[in-house]
C-alpha positions, 0 to 999 in steps of 0.5 A: 895085453896087460895082466888082469889082476886088479885088487887090494895088495898087502906087503907084509914085514914080520919080525920073528926070531923063534924059528929053527933051520927048516921052519917056515913062517906063515901068515894064517887067517880068515881070508882065503888068501891067508889060508882060511885058517889052514897053516899050510895054505897061508901066506909063506914069508921068506927071509935071508941070513942078512935080513933075519929075523925080518921076514917079508911076503905079499898077498892079493886080497879079494873085495870080500877079504878086506876085513879079516883076522889073522895070526903068525904061525911057525910051521916046524920042519916036522910039520907041526904048527906053532901058533903065536900066543895071544888074541887074533890080529885083525885088519880092515882095509879100504877097497877099490869101491871105497873112498879113503885118503886121496892119492895121486894116480899114475900109470903103473902097468897093471890092469885095473885100479889097485890099492897097496898097503904095508903091514908090519908085525912082531911074533907074539907082540899082538899089541905092536901090530903096525896099522895098515899104511896105504902106500899107493892107489893107482890106475893102469897104463899100457904102452901103445905100439908105435906111439912113444910116451915121454912120461914115466910109465910101465907095462905088464902083459902076458904074451899068450894074450897078445897078437902074434908078432906084436910089438910094444915100444915106449920111450920112458923119461925116468926123471919122475923116479929119482930113486932109479935114474936121474933126469939125465938118463933116458930109457927106450923100452920095447917088447916083442914075441913070436907066437907058437904054431899051435897053442898058447904061449906061456911067456909073460913080461913086465917093463918099466923105468924101474926094471924088467921081468920075464917069466917062461911058464913050463909048457909040459905042465899042461898035462896037469891042467885037470888039477888046476895047473895053468902055467900061463896064468902062473907066469903072468902072476909072477911078473905082476908080483915081481914088477910091483916089488920093483916099484920104489915105494915097495923097495923103501919099505923092504930094503933099508940098509942092504948092500948092493941095492940093485941086486938085492931089489932084483932078488926081492922081486923074485922072492915077492913073486914066489911068496905071493903067487896063488896060481898053480904052475911052474916057470923060470924067471929073470928080474932086472932092476935099474939103479943109479949109484954115485950118479952112474946108472947100473943094473942088478939082476936075479936069474932062476932057470934058462931065461936070462939077459945080455948087456951089449956095448959099442966097441971102442975102436974108431969107426967100428959101430958094432956091439960086443957082449959085456955081461950075460947070464948063465942058464941054470939046469938041474939036468938036460931040459930041466931048468931051475924054476919056481913051482906051486902045486895044488894039494892033490898033485903035491901029494903025488910028489916025493916028500924029499923033493926040494923046491927052487926059490929066490935064494937059488937065483944067480945074481949079477951087477953091471954098470951101464954106459950111454948107448948100451943095449939090454936084452931080457929074454926067455929060452925061446930066444937063446935056444934059437939064436946064436951069439954070432947071429944075434950080433949080426941082426943087431948090426943090421938093425942099427945100420937100418936105423942110422940110415933112416935117421939120416934120410929124415 
């Protein structure tokens, strides 16, 4: 089942060199998604040492928020808010019900129609605000189990909403996405889940020809449901935001001149999810970006917590068709059963946590890069897989599945 978050999205890029270590850069405005003029509730932007003073963020706007005023605010480490000088900035965007410039529609894996804009700005230079640039308006598509498609498509979904033991499979020709794989490379992508004996599953996923994202909501947070915490919704929104950031049109706006683009795009996807999520909850996340370098396919990955990925490859010995592990991510744990995780708490619950508490962010991700070869198998999973299946058993199951598939192809 796809994520249900249609709407209007804004990718933000702000240049600001006036911050000090420990400061936060916020977008604050009249829209609820910008905090309703409350700095601590605004859209938090992020940067890295190799990108500073450029900051990025992403927000989803409701239909009533398409016309809004806003400003850039520096939240000092001590809690004070430093508002940029000058008049308020403003934007007026076209909504889903309005007709603007016609753009091609394609299946992007998100539920319902969406529009996406890019807005750039510089701290203190109100007159130099970049007019909103509409990147793409698209409709939704989702894989149908057992009916492979030969077009470049993607899907996002919450396993809590899917039938138990459901399976979604697609064959994806990536030739439409020249930024990712060339027409020589094909992807076969599937997703599967095993439901819990009781209660909903908080896992969520996104798959496309540009990358894969999985997120595992922290089930124990259900004790804070009365505060508005919903880890299933939190994980679902994380993968939607990360999946959107993996799309080529987003990456072109946000990553000019960076080294190792496969890895940096995966990190940027996690950062976009962390900055843009509005639901409350906690979740681990793994983002894998597909890339092509010098005509050769590769992946870049960013992993936070105890979800992860494995790349397997056929052994080179003649006649030996079994697979071996080429690359595997490592779990990140603060202590036993306390993995690294993205976290967003409602104000009332946050007030109960120690002020010294440090939140994990995209900068805490372990990163990986791996060149791919024809026939490689990429597994991206939550800890429900890795906690219950040893490497030996996993390789045994894969060998049995390959043997059965080979026999089926031979008999047909």
